[in-house]
C-alpha positions as semicolon CSV with decimal commas, in nm:
position;residue;x (nm);y (nm);z (nm)
1;M;0,500;-2,434;1,080
2;S;0,188;-2,526;1,277
3;T;-0,148;-2,382;1,178
4;L;-0,123;-2,005;1,193
5;K;-0,361;-1,809;1,412
6;V;-0,426;-1,474;1,250
7;G;-0,614;-1,176;1,388
8;L;-0,779;-0,931;1,148
9;I;-0,830;-0,582;1,292
10;G;-1,084;-0,411;1,069
11;A;-1,373;-0,523;0,851
12;G;-1,386;-0,278;0,561
13;G;-1,354;-0,360;0,191
14;I;-0,983;-0,443;0,203
15;S;-1,038;-0,691;0,486
16;R;-1,212;-0,935;0,255
17;V;-0,920;-0,985;0,017
18;H;-0,695;-1,040;0,319
19;A;-0,947;-1,283;0,467
20;D;-0,963;-1,466;0,132
21;A;-0,587;-1,512;0,143
22;W;-0,575;-1,634;0,503
23;R;-0,853;-1,882;0,437
24;A;-0,671;-2,009;0,126
25;L;-0,356;-2,053;0,336
26;G;-0,545;-2,257;0,594
27;A;-0,500;-2,014;0,883
28;T;-0,729;-2,000;1,183
29;G;-0,884;-1,655;1,173
30;Y;-1,008;-1,409;1,434
31;V;-1,162;-1,070;1,365
32;T;-1,254;-0,756;1,555
33;S;-1,385;-0,422;1,433
34;L;-1,611;-0,138;1,536
35;A;-1,844;-0,239;1,253
36;G;-1,875;-0,531;1,012
37;A;-1,682;-0,794;1,206
38;E;-1,986;-1,021;1,236
39;E;-2,018;-1,042;0,858
40;I;-1,649;-1,126;0,814
41;A;-1,673;-1,391;1,085
42;D;-1,981;-1,547;0,923
43;D;-1,851;-1,533;0,567
44;Y;-1,499;-1,664;0,634
45;G;-1,543;-1,886;0,938
46;F;-1,339;-1,653;1,160
47;E;-1,397;-1,624;1,533
48;L;-1,552;-1,295;1,641
49;V;-1,351;-1,117;1,914
50;A;-1,479;-0,831;2,128
51;D;-1,177;-0,599;2,124
52;V;-0,830;-0,542;1,984
53;D;-0,626;-0,639;2,290
54;T;-0,816;-0,966;2,336
55;L;-0,756;-1,049;1,970
56;I;-0,384;-0,973;1,998
57;G;-0,362;-1,217;2,288
58;L;-0,514;-1,500;2,083
59;V;-0,305;-1,495;1,767
60;D;0,043;-1,534;1,613
61;I;0,005;-1,264;1,344
62;V;-0,193;-0,941;1,357
63;D;-0,324;-0,813;1,021
64;I;-0,418;-0,444;1,034
65;V;-0,677;-0,338;0,774
66;T;-0,819;-0,030;0,943
67;P;-0,824;0,343;0,850
68;S;-0,471;0,476;0,803
69;S;-0,472;0,699;1,111
70;T;-0,497;0,389;1,335
71;H;-0,221;0,181;1,175
72;A;0,069;0,289;1,396
73;D;-0,122;0,254;1,724
74;F;-0,250;-0,096;1,648
75;A;0,091;-0,205;1,517
76;L;0,269;-0,083;1,831
77;R;0,017;-0,262;2,054
78;A;0,065;-0,587;1,864
79;I;0,445;-0,552;1,863
80;A;0,449;-0,484;2,238
81;A;0,272;-0,819;2,282
82;G;0,536;-0,995;2,069
83;R;0,319;-1,047;1,763
84;D;0,429;-1,037;1,399
85;V;0,240;-0,770;1,206
86;I;0,103;-0,720;0,857
87;C;-0,013;-0,362;0,806
88;E;-0,198;-0,227;0,505
89;K;-0,037;0,072;0,338
90;P;0,051;0,330;0,446
91;L;0,251;0,194;0,739
92;A;0,161;0,511;0,930
93;A;0,031;0,860;0,862
94;T;0,381;1,013;0,895
95;S;0,732;0,890;0,827
96;D;0,830;0,952;1,191
97;A;0,546;0,730;1,311
98;A;0,633;0,465;1,050
99;A;0,996;0,467;1,169
100;Q;0,880;0,431;1,530
101;V;0,680;0,121;1,437
102;A;0,973;-0,031;1,247
103;E;1,214;0,041;1,533
104;A;0,975;-0,114;1,785
105;A;0,945;-0,430;1,575
106;A;1,321;-0,461;1,541
107;A;1,371;-0,411;1,916
108;A;1,104;-0,670;1,997
109;G;1,242;-0,924;1,750
110;V;0,915;-0,954;1,560
111;R;0,846;-0,923;1,188
112;L;0,672;-0,626;1,030
113;F;0,531;-0,634;0,677
114;P;0,394;-0,320;0,505
115;A;0,135;-0,448;0,256
116;H;0,231;-0,273;-0,069
117;V;0,038;-0,504;-0,297
118;V;0,139;-0,368;-0,638
119;R;0,485;-0,525;-0,600
120;Y;0,300;-0,858;-0,627
121;M;0,116;-0,778;-0,950
122;G;0,274;-0,979;-1,228
123;E;0,288;-0,696;-1,481
124;Y;0,486;-0,474;-1,243
125;Q;0,711;-0,764;-1,142
126;N;0,790;-0,822;-1,510
127;I;0,885;-0,458;-1,558
128;K;1,111;-0,469;-1,252
129;T;1,278;-0,782;-1,389
130;G;1,326;-0,616;-1,729
131;I;1,486;-0,306;-1,575
132;D;1,721;-0,512;-1,359
133;A;1,817;-0,730;-1,657
134;G;1,911;-0,424;-1,863
135;R;1,647;-0,485;-2,129
136;I;1,595;-0,111;-2,183
137;G;1,949;0,003;-2,114
138;T;1,994;0,285;-1,865
139;L;1,663;0,385;-1,706
140;A;1,574;0,751;-1,768
141;V;1,202;0,828;-1,725
142;Q;0,907;0,655;-1,556
143;R;0,537;0,736;-1,592
144;F;0,268;0,593;-1,366
145;S;-0,107;0,650;-1,367
146;R;-0,377;0,518;-1,135
147;A;-0,741;0,626;-1,138
148;G;-1,069;0,491;-1,012
149;A;-1,399;0,575;-0,848
150;A;-1,355;0,778;-0,530
151;P;-1,407;0,578;-0,212
152;Q;-1,728;0,636;-0,020
153;T;-1,603;0,615;0,340
154;P;-1,552;0,965;0,491
155;W;-1,207;0,913;0,649
156;F;-1,044;0,882;0,306
157;F;-1,109;1,254;0,250
158;S;-0,936;1,385;0,565
159;E;-0,563;1,437;0,510
160;S;-0,498;1,515;0,877
161;T;-0,623;1,172;0,985
162;G;-0,433;0,968;0,730
163;G;-0,652;0,998;0,423
164;G;-0,594;1,185;0,100
165;L;-0,548;1,093;-0,264
166;I;-0,168;1,078;-0,243
167;R;-0,135;0,886;0,083
168;D;-0,408;0,636;-0,004
169;L;-0,406;0,582;-0,382
170;M;-0,085;0,725;-0,523
171;I;0,138;0,570;-0,258
172;H;0,113;0,249;-0,464
173;D;0,299;0,410;-0,754
174;I;0,531;0,602;-0,524
175;D;0,645;0,265;-0,394
176;Q;0,680;0,130;-0,748
177;A;0,884;0,432;-0,857
178;I;1,127;0,376;-0,570
179;W;1,135;-0,001;-0,635
180;F;1,224;0,053;-0,999
181;A;1,460;0,352;-0,972
182;G;1,583;0,380;-0,613
183;A;1,629;0,675;-0,382
184;V;1,428;0,996;-0,426
185;T;1,598;1,330;-0,362
186;S;1,333;1,581;-0,470
187;V;0,951;1,584;-0,482
188;F;0,722;1,829;-0,661
189;A;0,344;1,786;-0,645
190;V;0,023;1,963;-0,744
191;Q;-0,343;1,881;-0,680
192;N;-0,662;2,008;-0,846
193;P;-0,903;2,098;-0,695
194;P;-0,710;2,177;-0,377
195;T;-0,791;2,037;-0,035
196;V;-0,987;2,294;0,169
197;D;-1,032;2,281;0,548
198;D;-0,885;1,930;0,552
199;R;-1,146;1,796;0,309
200;V;-1,024;1,640;-0,015
201;P;-1,266;1,714;-0,301
202;A;-1,392;1,451;-0,542
203;P;-1,336;1,418;-0,829
204;V;-0,974;1,514;-0,769
205;T;-0,644;1,473;-0,953
206;S;-0,284;1,501;-0,842
207;H;0,049;1,486;-1,023
208;I;0,386;1,418;-0,860
209;V;0,731;1,453;-1,013
210;L;1,011;1,265;-0,839
211;T;1,380;1,318;-0,903
212;H;1,580;1,009;-0,809
213;A;1,939;1,009;-0,685
214;N;2,052;0,838;-1,008
215;G;1,892;1,109;-1,225
216;V;1,577;0,916;-1,321
217;I;1,260;1,127;-1,336
218;S;0,927;0,974;-1,232
219;H;0,587;1,121;-1,322
220;I;0,300;0,990;-1,108
221;H;-0,062;1,072;-1,186
222;G;-0,358;0,980;-0,967
223;S;-0,731;1,053;-0,978
224;W;-1,039;0,979;-0,776
225;V;-1,319;1,006;-1,032
226;A;-1,696;0,961;-1,047
227;P;-1,870;0,653;-0,903
228;G;-1,894;0,366;-1,149
229;M;-1,591;0,467;-1,355
230;P;-1,355;0,179;-1,432
231;F;-1,042;0,139;-1,226
232;R;-0,735;0,178;-1,447
233;T;-0,360;0,165;-1,397
234;S;-0,072;0,212;-1,635
235;V;0,305;0,227;-1,621
236;E;0,575;0,304;-1,876
237;V;0,950;0,302;-1,814
238;A;1,189;0,432;-2,079
239;G;1,562;0,386;-2,104
240;S;1,852;0,438;-2,340
241;E;1,765;0,125;-2,542
242;G;1,388;0,094;-2,525
243;R;1,082;0,098;-2,303
244;L;0,853;-0,132;-2,111
245;R;0,487;-0,054;-2,059
246;Y;0,163;-0,192;-1,920
247;D;-0,193;-0,055;-1,932
248;S;-0,470;-0,244;-1,755
249;A;-0,728;-0,112;-2,005
250;E;-0,560;-0,304;-2,286
251;D;-0,612;-0,647;-2,130
252;H;-0,968;-0,705;-2,019
253;T;-0,890;-1,047;-1,874
254;L;-0,706;-0,882;-1,585
255;R;-0,885;-0,881;-1,254
256;T;-0,715;-0,555;-1,164
257;D;-0,951;-0,357;-1,391
258;A;-1,318;-0,365;-1,296
259;V;-1,622;-0,136;-1,280
260;A;-1,696;-0,026;-0,927
261;D;-2,040;-0,068;-0,774
262;S;-2,157;0,289;-0,730
263;A;-2,388;0,180;-0,446
264;G;-2,110;0,013;-0,248
265;T;-1,824;0,133;-0,031
266;D;-1,568;-0,114;-0,165
267;Y;-1,384;0,003;-0,476
268;L;-1,159;-0,303;-0,499
269;P;-1,202;-0,526;-0,803
270;P;-1,322;-0,882;-0,733
271;M;-1,068;-1,161;-0,753
272;S;-1,017;-1,513;-0,628
273;P;-0,740;-1,589;-0,378
274;Q;-0,528;-1,779;-0,630
275;E;-0,538;-1,490;-0,880
276;S;-0,506;-1,217;-0,620
277;P;-0,186;-1,023;-0,558
278;Y;-0,319;-0,986;-0,204
279;Y;-0,286;-1,362;-0,172
280;A;0,066;-1,344;-0,318
281;E;0,183;-1,077;-0,073
282;I;0,046;-1,255;0,233
283;A;0,182;-1,590;0,114
284;D;0,524;-1,424;0,069
285;F;0,516;-1,291;0,426
286;V;0,421;-1,632;0,565
287;A;0,702;-1,793;0,363
288;A;0,945;-1,527;0,485
289;L;0,851;-1,610;0,844
290;R;0,898;-1,980;0,779
291;D;1,228;-1,944;0,594
292;G;1,380;-1,666;0,805
293;R;1,423;-1,433;0,507
294;D;1,304;-1,086;0,412
295;A;0,971;-1,052;0,235
296;R;0,963;-0,860;-0,093
297;V;0,852;-0,549;0,097
298;T;1,050;-0,446;0,405
299;P;0,973;-0,201;0,688
300;A;1,226;0,040;0,530
301;D;1,022;0,030;0,207
302;G;0,712;0,125;0,401
303;I;0,889;0,419;0,566
304;R;1,027;0,549;0,237
305;A;0,689;0,545;0,065
306;V;0,531;0,742;0,351
307;A;0,822;0,990;0,348
308;V;0,777;1,063;-0,023
309;A;0,398;1,101;0,018
310;E;0,463;1,336;0,310
311;A;0,702;1,540;0,095
312;A;0,439;1,559;-0,180
313;Y;0,190;1,718;0,060
314;A;0,461;1,959;0,176
315;S;0,531;2,049;-0,186
316;I;0,164;2,123;-0,254
317;A;0,153;2,347;0,053
318;A;0,471;2,530;-0,049
319;G;0,403;2,544;-0,422
320;A;0,761;2,434;-0,479
321;P;0,979;2,122;-0,491
322;V;1,077;1,968;-0,158
323;A;1,415;1,808;-0,100
324;L;1,400;1,469;0,067
325;D;1,619;1,408;0,368
326;S;1,962;1,298;0,245
327;A;1,994;1,025;0,507
328;L;1,666;0,874;0,393
329;A;1,774;0,892;0,030
330;E;2,105;0,723;0,111
331;E;1,930;0,447;0,304
332;A;1,697;0,388;0,007
333;T;1,990;0,282;-0,211
334;R;2,109;0,007;0,024
């Protein structure tokens, strides 16, 4: 494959770990954003571009790292121009919009990659391997937890425009729960304090219970906490013959657990490209393009994660479990 030309739409905190990966892969980079693009261009040697459509016309791959409410629009514009697309999670704000993006990519014959980075974290990969190898017998219960300092950028706190604790933070573990245990048929969720007038409070905590088609129960906890609190993740899966677990707080060499800078807007832990799961996911997509194979995360995976997050919000509103569409659940098992 000749040198890739990659266009980064967006210049927030997540853009830097993507830019790190593209630079490490030797890609020629372009960047555009309403704010911050000049700094990305200077720091990473990318070419500054005035607007989105000009950028799309210059590149082979479009990498979308913008607020969630804009993901579908930018993806559809890139797909219409025949560009392959990497899109940060969530793929779209709704499952219908996510499906529209995936269908457009398929019709255009281009590749679409939803960037669910936790699938590329070694500890979670090891648990997936252990489950598939039968190391714990028949899987029964899964518990996930993810908590860190609340983001500082205002859009994260508007559920109607693609933000929210579940859609932004907990969607990581929603995706893991589906990856480990398959199709989800029922979703029950609570949040405290509640969202009022479309504003998510902080600190805030939510808990989701998923019932999978195979009978597995998943408990997913997420919290946005006070500035400066350490970012922490944990997972435990239990089966008929044992359990597998990981807690980032128990291994302080891991780059996935770091104290946030309370004065900054970026709550991502620092990491080098070679250590970064962000590098691993982008390298996988590039290899999938080169080899003509699926990447570890598919468009269908992106749709399913959004659908479960959407059902969680519906459950909170109803104060009751929500059944997931049977066709979606069936598709998740294929």
